[in-house]
C-alpha positions in Angstrom: -0.1 7.8 21.0 1.8 7.1 17.9 0.3 8.3 14.4 0.9 6.5 11.3 0.5 8.0 8.0 -2.0 6.2 5.8 -2.6 8.9 2.9 -0.5 11.8 1.5 -2.3 14.5 -0.4 -1.0 17.8 -2.1 -4.4 19.0 -2.5 -6.2 20.1 0.8 -9.5 19.3 -0.3 -8.5 15.7 -1.3 -7.0 15.2 2.4 -10.1 16.6 4.0 -12.3 14.1 1.9 -10.1 11.1 2.8 -10.2 12.4 6.5 -13.8 12.7 6.1 -14.4 9.1 4.8 -12.1 7.9 7.6 -13.9 9.5 10.1 -17.6 8.4 8.9 -16.1 4.7 9.0 -15.0 5.2 12.8 -11.4 5.6 12.2 -9.8 8.4 14.2 -7.9 10.5 11.7 -5.8 13.7 11.8 -4.8 15.9 9.2 -1.0 16.9 9.6 1.1 19.5 7.8 -2.2 21.1 6.3 0.0 24.3 5.4 2.8 22.2 3.5 1.2 22.3 -0.1 0.3 25.4 -2.1 -1.3 25.6 -5.5 -0.7 28.8 -7.5 -2.7 29.0 -11.0 -3.1 25.3 -11.1 0.4 24.2 -10.3 1.0 22.7 -7.0 4.2 23.3 -4.9 4.7 20.9 -2.2 7.2 19.9 0.7 6.2 16.6 1.5 2.5 17.1 1.2 -0.4 16.8 3.6 -0.4 13.6 5.8 -3.7 11.8 6.6 -2.8 10.0 9.8 -4.1 7.4 12.1 -3.3 5.9 15.5 -0.9 3.2 15.1 -3.4 0.3 15.9 -5.8 1.4 13.2 -3.4 1.9 10.4 -3.9 -1.3 8.7 -7.6 -1.5 8.8 -7.5 2.0 7.6 -5.0 1.5 4.6 -7.3 -1.6 3.5 -10.5 0.6 3.8 -8.6 3.3 1.3 -7.1 0.7 -0.8 -9.0 0.6 -4.6 -10.9 -2.3 -5.1 -9.2 -5.5 -6.4 -9.8 -6.5 -9.9 -10.8 -10.1 -8.6 -13.2 -8.5 -6.2 -17.0 -9.5 -6.7 -19.0 -6.4 -8.0 -20.9 -4.8 -5.4 
């Protein structure tokens, strides 16, 4: 199974929040490179970031799900 990155974060809490949102929407997310970001005194040192990935066949729908609402979208 090939995984595709749908979100990159430099904060572990943000990556986990996105993973939780995707999981609740019935996607199959995985967090990789979870140790690639380090925060010291509010400064982030990162090497590529923390990746939130889903199986390739879910990538398009997951990106659409995570995208901010369009300016022309009717209010909810």
